[in-house]
N, C-alpha and C positions, 0 to 999 in steps of 0.2 A: 516397334523402334527403325527409325528407320536405317538403313546400312551402308550407314555415310563415314565411308575415312580416311580419313586426313597417312597419306605417303609419303615420309621424308626420306630423304637419301643425301646422306651426309657426312661430305667428301674432307678431308685436314680444311681449306679453306672454302667452303661453299657451303650450301640447306638449299638444295632445291626439293621439294614440293608440288601433289597435286592433291586437292578435294577433287571425291568421288564416289557417288554410292556404288557400289564393290558389286551390288542384283546387275545393271543397267546398266552399270559405266559408262553411266554419264559424267562429264567432269565439270565441274561447278567453277574450276578456278585454277592456275598452279605460277609457278613462279618459283625467282632463283636472290640468293644471297650468294654475291663473291668477293669473294679479298674481304674475305672472313681471316683477320687477326694481323692482315698483310705491315704494319710501321710505315708504308712511305705510299702510302695511297690511299681512298677512302676507298666503303666497300659499298658494291651497285645493286641495290634491292628494285626487281623483275617482276611482279604482276599480272596476268595476265588474267583480266573475262572479260568472254565471251566473243575473244579473239581482239577484244582490249588493248592494248602491252602501256600498263604506266612504273617509268624508273624514273629509280631516284641513285639520287648521295645519301652514302646513310654512315654516317656510328656500331661497327662491329668488331668488334674488340673480341669474342668467344662466338662460342656458339648459343649461348646462353642470350647473349645481346641479337646476336639472328637473328632470334626465336622470339625476339620482343619484334623483332624490326617487323616480323612474316603476321606477327595476330593483329602490329599495328598497318596490314597492310589492306588485313581484310577486313577492319573495323573504316580503314578507308574510303579504301575500292571497290567493298562487297565481295562477295557474298557475306550478310554476318553470318559469323563463328560464333556458336557456341559450346562450352563444356560437353552440356542437357545433346545438343545435339547431334555429337562422334558418338557411332556406336566402338568406333577402335581408334587408335595412332600407327600404323604399320610400319618399320620401319626395314629396309635395305644397310642387307650386312652380310657382309665381305667374305668372311674366312669363319665358318662354324667349326671347323675343323671333319675332325668324322665322332663327334660330341651330337653332329647337334644335323639328323635325317629327313627334321621338316621343320616346319615354324614354331617360333615353345615362344609365352605369355613373360614377356619382362615381369624377371625379379633381380633380387640382389644376385639371386641366386645364379644364375641366366648371365645378369652383367658379369663376374666377376671369372665362368664361364670362356664371354667373346674377350676380358682383358688377358686370360693364360695365352687366346689364342697370336692374344697379339704379334710374338716373333714369329707365323708364318704370314702376316699379313701386314709387317710393318707402317705400312704405307697407307690403310684402305680400314681398317679394327677402330684404327684411335680418332678419327674427325665420324665412322658412325656409331662410334661410343658418346661421341660430347654431340651426338645431336642427340643418342637414347636421354642420355642426361635432360637434354634443356628440352624436353619433348617431358619427360617425366618431371619436372620442376610446373611446367606451363601447361600444363594437364594430371594431373595429381591424385583423381577420380578418374581418368578413363582407364580405357585399358592399351595397352601397350604390345604389343608383337613385332620380335626382331620376324625376321624373312629370308632367309641366308645365301646366295647366289652358292654359296657348297653344297646348295642337303640332294634338288633332283640328281643329284650326283652318285651319292652314296647307293644308286644301286649299281656302282659295279664291281665286276666280278673278281676276286683276289686275282684275276690273273690278268687285269684290267689297270690293277691298282696301284701292283706289286710291284716298286724296283727293284733291280739288282745290286743293290744296294748292303754292307753290314751289314748282319742286326740288329743294332746298340744303335745304329742311326735310327735306322724305322723304327724301334719302340721306346730311343731314351729323345731322337728328334723328332718323330712324328711326321718322316720323310713319301711318302707318298701320293701317287695321284690322286688329286684334289676336283681341279674343275672349276668353271665359274664357267660365265654368265648363264644360268643357272632356273631361275626365270622367265627369261627370252626362252630360252630355252624348251621348256616346261608347256611351256604358254601355242608358246609358231608348232614344236609337235604334234600337239590336239589337236589346232584348228587346221591344220593338212590333217590331217585323220578324217576330221573331217565335212572341210573341199571336197575330198577323195569320195567320200559317202562310208566309209565302214567307222568301222565304233573304233576306237584304237585299243583296246588291247587285238586288233589282229590287224594291226602296221605295222611296218618296217621303216623308218625314213631318217634319213642321218637330217641331223637342220645346217646352217652356215648362216651364224652371225657376222655377219663383215660387217667391223664397222671402223674407228680408232686401234678398237680391239677387237679379236676376231676369234672366233673359233669355229670347230666340227665337232657338232654328238652326234653317235649310233644309236637314233629310241629302239627299243622293240616291243611291241605288245604296251607301250606307253612308257617302259622304265630303259633309262640311257644306262647304258652295254662302254660308250662308252666315247669319250672328250680325248681332243687336243692341247689345250690348259691342261697343267702339272701339280706336278705344285705351288705354282706360282700363277701368278697369267702370262707370264716367259716365253711360259711351250706353247712350241704348235705349230701356228698357223705364221705369213709375216702379215706383220702389224702397223701405225702410222708408224707407231715407236721405239716397237718391242722386237727382236727380231724371230720371233720360236722358236724355231730345234736348232740344236746348234751343237758339237762336238765337246764331250765334258770334258774336253783337256784346253778346255778355250782357259778356264781359270787361272791355273795354275805356265799354260807358260805363257799369256802380259801378267803374272806377276812374276818369271823371270829376267819376262823383257824390264822390271822395272814397274806398271803400269798399278796404282796404289788399286784395295777394291771399293773404297769409297770411289775413284771416275769408272772400277769398272761399273757397274752394278748402277750411274749414274749414266752411263753409255750407253747398256745396254735396256735401263728402263722411258731412257726422251733419247737416245741421239740414236739410234740405229733404225729398223723394218726400214719403213719409204724411206725413213728424214738420211735416214744411214745413206739410202744409195743413190735415192739424186736429191734429195739436199730442200725434203717439203713430207709432207706428211699430210698435207693435205690427199685426200688422195682425185680429187676434179683436175691439180694442179699437175698430178701427173699424168691423166689423161688428158690432157691439153698438148700437155710436154712430148710425151708420144706424139702426138698429131705434129706437130709442130719438128718431127724428126730425130729431137732427144736421143741417141745412145747408152743413158744416162737404165731413165723413165721406160723404154722398150724396154731395155732387161730386164730391167722392178719390175714393168703387170708381165713377163712373162716366167720371173719366179712366184711372184702370186701367184698365174693362173694353175702355177705347175702342181708347189701345193697345197692347195687347196685338193685338182682335183683326185691328188696322190695321194687325201685323206680322204676324198668317196669312195675311194676301188676301195684302201684299202678295210671301210668300213661296208660296206659292197660282200667281202666276205668274210666280216663277221657276222653281218645283225641276216647271211646266209640268201635274202631275200631282199628286191628294193624296191622295195611300192613308192616312195617319193622322195625328193631334194626336195627340202624347201630353203630361198633362201635372205634370208630379212635386212634390221640392220641400217643403216645407213649405205653403208656403200653397197650391199644385197639386194634394194631395192632401187635402188635409183642409180641400178652403172651395167644399162642394158650390155656393153663393155664387153663386163666381167666377164659375167651372166654367161652370155657369149661362146667366149675363154677359156675359160670353163668345162662346159659344157662342148666342145669339141672335141676336149682334150678324154671324154668322154666313151666315146664315136662305139666304141669295141661293148661295150654295155648295153647298146641298142640306141642311145637319145636323141633324139629327132630339134634341133633347138627350130621354132617357126619365129622366124626375122622378123617379125610383122606384133605380134603379140608380143612377141620379147624387149621391143624397142617402144610399144605407148598401151597406152590403154586404163581399166582401173588398177590401183595403188592395191588391190589385189585378185593376181588375176595364173594363172598356166600360162610356158613359158616357148614348149615344147610343142609340135607336132600332134597333130590327134593317131598319129603310126609311131611317135616314141614307146620305146619298152620298157620306161620310168620318166611319169609324170615328170617337170622340176616345172614352181611356182613362187612367183613369191608374195613374200608372208608376214607383211608390217607387223614388225612384234610390238604387244607392249606392257614390263614391263611391270608398269605404275599400277596397273587393270589386277596384271596376278598378284606382284604383293596383295591388294587388294586384300581378293578374295581367298588367297589362302591365308591370310587375316582375319578375316570372315570365318570361314572354314576352319580356322584349332580353334575360335569362339561360342558360336555355334556346338 
């Protein structure tokens, strides 16, 4: 049987998908249905085959309707998608709490467990569940597997994941560090070990997943020992609309100032980070503003690169030995300026940037000089392939 896996990433109002062979990595088709359930706008579906994209306005009041739109796209634009041709459906699930250390074959008990974790990820897990239910209805005889963003970080030791808060919070309310972007960190850390010419079990690396959401992970011998995101994706690095590390006194301070908790949550998730500092969460626009002499943008770039370098430095200490650094995701892969400024801040570790390598070349490349004590690489992430391969592994 083929290793054809349909990877689904369902959000609250979107359904992204990719059909690929988990063994070869060959992508047959990909697409997205956006604006699901939005009352004031038609949903939009985009389906891409062999680089050719077809876009349509569609009716998608819920994820079940969006799943029908996806099946119609395969039937109309190809390739043919028959349930008997699928090895499995792999689902991205943001939060697995401390219940899931690895992918899980979806059954009613797994769905109940994901639902129980909704309080830890109220913005993400409900959409993930909607996608799972829609896919089970569309493919009732096809195995379905949940792959959790948090699972890769379940190897964190207690001293790394435990917050110094009351026991009741930790036990009753499940307050601890969980970490996110796990599929990306897993894929990139293994790929970086290959590029370094070493077995993953012999490498200590830092992976920097830098996109609109951003996180760092310290990976020792293939196991994550620390990561920057915590109970939620708000902690750690400065991101597109999220602030990263904050003083824990901020909520009570703003409450005394009359700021409602709903406004606080909304501002931290959608109005902070680069957007709060510069008015835009598009890093390309921030770089353009820096070039134009905008002081707010210049400060924002300094804050972002300082925070990243600070995490790399602390993780070098945690790892005891640093064999490599990987820049990945949209900003990490496409911003030479950010890479140069982060690595310049790490000169005390003997890291030396090669300007020519950093400015251009293959998508996957080393960006430091031959005499750099620690090599830094650009490593494009592939979360869909990682989800497909984890799906395959748990079923095989």
